[in-house]
ROGU-43238 format. One record per residue: residue number from 1; x, z, y of N, C-alpha, C in turn; residue in three letters. Coordinates in Angstrom, 1 decimal. Example, Ala and Ser with C-alpha at 12.3 -4.5 7.8 and 13.67 -1.06 7.14 Angstrom:
<nodes>
num,nu,nw,nv,cau,caw,cav,cu,cw,cv,residu
1,13.2,7.8,-5.7,12.3,7.8,-4.5,13.2,7.8,-3.3,Ala
2,12.8,7.1,-2.2,13.7,7.1,-1.1,12.9,7.9,0.0,Ser
</nodes>
This chain:
<nodes>
num,nu,nw,nv,cau,caw,cav,cu,cw,cv,residu
1,230.9,-89.6,75.0,231.0,-88.5,74.3,229.6,-87.6,74.1,Met
2,229.4,-86.9,72.8,228.4,-86.4,72.2,228.3,-84.9,72.9,Ile
3,227.7,-84.5,73.8,227.5,-83.0,74.0,227.1,-82.3,72.8,Asn
4,227.6,-81.3,72.7,227.4,-80.3,71.5,228.0,-78.8,71.8,Asn
5,227.2,-78.1,70.7,227.4,-76.5,71.1,228.2,-76.0,69.9,Arg
6,229.0,-76.7,69.2,230.1,-76.3,68.3,229.9,-77.0,67.0,Gly
7,230.8,-76.6,66.3,230.7,-76.8,64.7,230.0,-75.6,64.0,Leu
8,228.6,-75.6,63.9,228.1,-74.3,63.6,227.2,-74.7,62.1,Arg
9,227.5,-76.0,61.3,226.7,-76.2,60.3,227.7,-76.9,59.3,His
10,227.6,-76.5,58.1,228.5,-76.9,57.0,227.6,-77.2,55.6,Leu
11,227.7,-78.2,55.2,226.8,-78.7,53.7,228.0,-78.8,52.7,Ala
12,227.6,-78.1,51.5,228.5,-78.2,50.4,227.4,-78.6,49.2,Leu
13,228.3,-79.6,48.4,227.6,-80.0,47.0,228.1,-78.9,46.0,Met
14,226.9,-78.6,45.3,227.1,-77.3,44.3,226.4,-77.7,43.1,Val
15,227.2,-77.2,41.7,226.4,-77.6,40.6,225.2,-77.0,40.6,Ala
16,225.1,-75.5,41.2,223.6,-74.7,40.8,223.3,-74.1,42.2,Asn
17,222.3,-74.7,42.7,222.2,-74.2,43.8,221.6,-72.7,44.1,Val
18,220.9,-72.3,43.2,220.6,-71.1,43.0,221.6,-70.3,43.0,Glu
19,222.4,-70.1,42.2,223.6,-69.5,42.1,224.6,-69.5,43.3,Arg
20,224.8,-70.6,44.0,225.5,-70.7,45.2,224.6,-69.8,46.2,Ala
21,223.4,-70.1,46.3,222.6,-69.5,47.4,222.6,-67.9,47.0,Ser
22,222.6,-67.5,46.0,222.8,-66.0,45.7,224.0,-65.3,46.2,Glu
23,225.3,-66.1,45.9,226.4,-65.7,46.2,226.6,-65.6,47.8,Phe
24,226.2,-66.5,48.4,226.5,-66.7,50.0,225.5,-65.3,50.9,Tyr
25,224.4,-65.3,50.0,223.4,-64.1,50.3,224.0,-62.7,50.1,Arg
26,224.4,-62.7,49.1,225.1,-61.4,48.4,226.4,-61.2,49.1,Arg
27,227.4,-62.1,49.2,228.7,-62.0,49.5,228.8,-61.9,51.2,Val
28,228.1,-62.6,51.6,228.0,-62.8,53.3,227.1,-62.6,53.9,Phe
29,226.1,-61.9,53.2,224.8,-61.6,54.2,224.0,-62.8,54.6,Gly
30,224.1,-63.8,54.2,223.4,-65.1,54.7,221.9,-64.8,54.4,Met
31,220.9,-65.3,55.0,219.5,-65.4,54.9,218.8,-66.8,54.5,Lys
32,218.2,-66.9,53.7,217.5,-68.0,53.0,216.6,-68.4,54.2,Leu
33,216.7,-69.8,54.9,216.1,-70.1,55.8,214.9,-70.9,55.5,Val
34,215.2,-72.0,54.5,214.3,-73.0,53.9,215.0,-73.5,52.6,Trp
35,214.0,-73.8,51.7,214.3,-74.2,50.6,213.3,-75.2,49.9,Gln
36,213.4,-76.4,50.4,212.4,-77.5,50.3,212.0,-77.8,48.5,Pro
37,213.3,-77.5,47.9,213.0,-77.7,46.4,214.2,-77.2,45.5,Asp
38,214.2,-77.3,44.4,215.4,-76.5,43.7,216.9,-77.1,44.0,Glu
39,216.9,-78.4,44.4,218.0,-79.0,44.7,218.7,-78.9,46.0,Asp
40,218.0,-78.1,47.0,218.6,-77.8,48.1,218.1,-76.7,48.6,Asn
41,219.1,-75.7,49.7,219.0,-74.7,50.0,219.4,-74.3,51.4,Ala
42,219.0,-73.9,52.3,219.6,-73.8,53.9,219.8,-72.4,54.0,Tyr
43,220.9,-71.7,54.2,221.2,-70.7,54.6,221.2,-70.5,56.1,Leu
44,221.5,-69.1,56.8,221.9,-69.1,58.1,222.5,-67.5,58.1,Ser
45,223.3,-67.6,59.0,224.1,-66.2,59.3,223.6,-65.6,60.7,Ser
46,222.6,-66.3,61.1,222.1,-65.7,62.5,222.6,-66.8,63.8,Gly
47,224.0,-67.5,63.4,224.6,-68.1,64.6,225.2,-69.5,63.6,Cys
48,225.1,-69.3,62.4,226.0,-70.5,61.5,224.8,-71.0,60.4,Asp
49,224.7,-72.2,60.0,223.9,-72.6,59.2,224.7,-73.5,58.0,Asn
50,224.3,-73.0,56.7,225.0,-73.6,55.7,224.0,-74.3,54.5,Leu
51,224.1,-75.4,54.3,223.4,-76.1,53.8,224.0,-76.4,51.9,Ala
52,223.2,-76.1,51.0,223.8,-76.5,49.5,222.7,-77.3,48.9,Leu
53,223.7,-78.5,48.7,222.9,-79.6,47.9,223.5,-79.6,46.6,His
54,222.5,-79.8,45.6,223.0,-80.1,44.0,223.5,-81.4,44.1,His
55,224.9,-81.4,43.1,225.5,-82.6,43.2,226.9,-82.2,42.2,Gly
56,227.6,-83.1,42.0,228.6,-83.2,41.2,229.4,-82.4,42.1,Asp
57,230.1,-81.2,41.6,231.0,-80.5,42.9,232.3,-80.8,42.2,Ala
58,232.7,-81.6,41.2,234.0,-81.9,40.8,234.7,-80.9,40.2,Gly
59,235.9,-80.6,40.3,236.9,-79.8,39.8,236.6,-78.6,40.3,Asp
60,236.3,-77.3,39.5,236.1,-76.1,40.1,236.9,-75.6,41.1,Pro
61,238.3,-76.3,41.0,239.4,-75.6,41.6,239.5,-76.3,43.3,Arg
62,238.5,-77.0,43.3,238.6,-78.1,44.5,237.1,-77.7,45.0,Ser
63,237.3,-78.3,46.5,235.7,-78.0,46.9,235.2,-79.4,47.1,Gln
64,234.1,-79.5,47.6,233.4,-80.8,47.7,232.5,-80.7,49.0,Arg
65,233.2,-81.1,49.9,232.3,-81.1,51.2,231.6,-82.0,51.5,Leu
66,230.4,-82.1,51.5,229.2,-83.2,51.6,229.4,-83.7,52.9,Asp
67,229.1,-82.8,54.1,229.3,-83.5,55.3,229.7,-82.0,56.4,His
68,229.9,-82.2,57.6,230.0,-81.1,58.5,229.0,-81.5,59.7,Leu
69,228.6,-80.7,60.6,227.7,-80.9,61.3,227.8,-80.2,63.0,Gly
70,227.7,-80.9,64.1,227.9,-80.5,65.1,226.4,-80.4,65.6,Phe
71,226.3,-79.0,66.4,225.0,-78.6,66.5,224.7,-79.0,68.1,Ile
72,223.6,-79.7,68.3,223.0,-80.2,69.7,222.0,-79.4,70.3,Val
73,221.8,-79.0,71.6,221.0,-78.1,72.3,219.6,-78.4,72.1,Ala
74,219.3,-80.0,72.3,218.1,-80.2,72.2,217.7,-81.5,71.2,Thr
75,216.3,-81.6,71.1,216.2,-83.0,70.4,216.2,-84.2,71.6,Val
76,216.3,-84.1,72.5,216.4,-85.2,73.4,217.9,-85.6,73.5,His
77,218.8,-84.4,73.2,220.0,-84.6,73.5,220.6,-85.4,72.2,Glu
78,219.9,-85.0,71.1,220.4,-85.7,69.8,219.9,-87.4,70.0,Val
79,218.7,-87.6,70.7,218.1,-89.0,70.6,219.3,-89.7,71.6,Glu
80,219.7,-88.9,72.6,220.4,-89.5,73.8,221.8,-89.9,72.7,Glu
81,222.4,-89.1,72.0,223.7,-89.1,71.3,223.4,-90.2,70.1,Ala
82,222.6,-90.3,69.7,221.8,-91.6,68.6,222.1,-92.9,69.4,Trp
83,221.7,-92.9,70.5,221.7,-94.3,71.4,223.0,-94.6,71.5,Arg
84,223.8,-93.2,72.1,225.4,-93.5,72.3,225.9,-94.1,71.5,Trp
85,226.0,-93.4,70.2,226.8,-93.9,69.0,226.5,-95.1,68.6,Ala
86,225.1,-95.7,68.7,224.9,-97.1,68.6,225.6,-98.1,69.5,Gln
87,225.7,-97.7,70.8,226.2,-98.3,71.9,227.5,-98.6,71.6,Ala
88,228.3,-97.6,71.1,229.8,-97.2,71.0,230.3,-98.1,69.6,Glu
89,229.3,-98.5,68.7,229.3,-99.2,67.6,230.1,-98.4,66.6,His
90,229.7,-97.0,66.6,230.3,-96.0,65.4,229.6,-96.4,64.2,Leu
91,230.4,-95.7,63.3,230.1,-96.0,61.6,228.8,-95.0,61.6,Asp
92,227.5,-95.8,61.3,226.5,-94.9,60.9,226.4,-94.8,59.7,Ile
93,226.3,-93.5,59.2,225.8,-93.3,57.9,224.5,-93.3,57.3,Ala
94,223.6,-92.4,58.4,222.1,-92.1,58.4,221.6,-92.4,59.6,His
95,220.6,-93.2,59.7,220.0,-93.2,61.3,219.2,-91.8,61.5,Pro
96,218.8,-92.0,62.6,218.3,-90.7,63.4,217.0,-90.6,62.6,Leu
97,216.8,-89.1,62.3,215.5,-88.8,61.5,215.0,-87.3,61.9,Lys
98,213.6,-87.2,62.0,213.1,-86.2,62.3,212.9,-85.4,61.1,His
99,213.4,-84.3,60.7,213.0,-83.5,59.6,211.7,-82.4,59.4,His
100,211.2,-82.5,58.3,209.9,-81.4,58.2,210.4,-80.3,58.8,Arg
101,211.3,-79.7,58.8,211.8,-78.2,59.2,211.7,-78.0,61.0,Asp
102,211.4,-79.1,61.3,211.6,-79.1,62.9,213.2,-79.6,63.4,Gly
103,214.0,-79.9,62.6,215.5,-80.5,63.0,215.1,-81.9,63.1,Ser
104,216.5,-82.3,63.8,216.4,-83.7,63.9,218.0,-84.2,63.8,Val
105,218.1,-85.3,63.5,219.8,-85.6,63.2,220.0,-86.9,62.9,Ser
106,221.4,-87.2,62.9,221.7,-88.6,62.2,223.3,-88.3,62.1,Phe
107,223.6,-89.2,61.1,225.1,-89.1,60.5,225.9,-90.1,60.9,Tyr
108,227.1,-90.0,61.4,228.1,-90.7,61.5,229.5,-90.7,60.4,Ile
109,230.3,-91.5,60.4,231.4,-91.2,59.7,232.8,-91.3,60.6,Arg
110,233.8,-90.5,60.3,235.0,-90.5,61.0,236.0,-91.7,60.4,Asp
111,237.0,-91.7,60.9,237.8,-93.0,60.4,238.5,-92.7,58.9,Pro
112,238.4,-91.4,58.5,238.5,-91.5,57.2,237.7,-91.5,56.2,Glu
113,236.6,-91.6,56.6,235.1,-91.7,55.7,234.3,-90.2,55.9,Gly
114,234.9,-89.4,56.4,234.0,-88.3,56.4,233.0,-88.4,57.1,Asn
115,231.8,-87.8,56.6,230.3,-87.8,57.0,230.3,-86.4,58.0,Ser
116,229.4,-86.9,59.4,229.5,-86.1,60.3,228.0,-86.2,60.6,Ile
117,227.1,-85.1,60.5,225.9,-84.7,61.0,225.7,-84.3,62.7,Gln
118,225.2,-85.0,63.5,224.8,-84.6,64.7,223.5,-84.0,64.8,Val
119,223.1,-82.7,65.0,222.2,-82.0,64.6,221.4,-81.0,65.5,Leu
120,220.0,-81.2,65.7,219.3,-80.1,66.5,218.7,-79.3,65.3,Phe
121,218.8,-78.0,65.2,218.4,-77.1,64.0,217.8,-76.0,65.1,Glu
122,216.6,-75.9,64.9,215.7,-75.1,65.6,216.0,-73.5,65.7,Pro
123,216.8,-73.0,64.8,217.1,-71.8,64.7,218.4,-71.5,65.6,Thr
124,219.1,-72.4,65.4,220.8,-72.3,66.0,220.8,-73.0,67.1,Ile
125,220.3,-74.3,67.3,220.6,-74.9,68.8,220.1,-74.7,70.0,Ser
126,219.1,-73.6,69.8,218.8,-72.8,71.2,219.7,-71.4,71.5,Pro
127,220.5,-71.2,70.9,221.5,-70.2,71.0,222.5,-70.5,71.8,Gln
128,222.8,-69.6,73.0,223.8,-69.8,73.6,225.1,-69.0,73.1,Lys
129,226.6,-69.4,73.3,227.3,-68.8,72.8,228.6,-68.9,73.8,Phe
130,229.3,-67.8,74.0,230.3,-67.7,75.0,231.7,-67.7,74.3,Thr
131,232.9,-68.3,75.1,234.2,-68.4,74.5,235.2,-67.5,75.1,Ile
</nodes>
């Protein structure tokens, strides 16, 4: 089993990153955390993370989920989860990667082909939530 802190990350494919970013900032009060280029923006509510990626969003009446993410507490736990996923022969979509913003992640696919990111994210992962 992969230890995690919950489903605190979502990524969407959008036709216009700037327009979508402005919407989530204006409507939900999210803050821009990092924008490495015009095709990607990362926003946070303080406890959740939303990634916006430029791409074909398809029919405007439907949504295009790029991937969902499970937040992991530490870089070490992501690395342990990576080794476990390999040992369990899970469907690996993208290998372990250390990102420029301090995030560390890898991607697997569920049986339906949905992409799931296992993610250490520096601003959200250290937070503790009570249920």
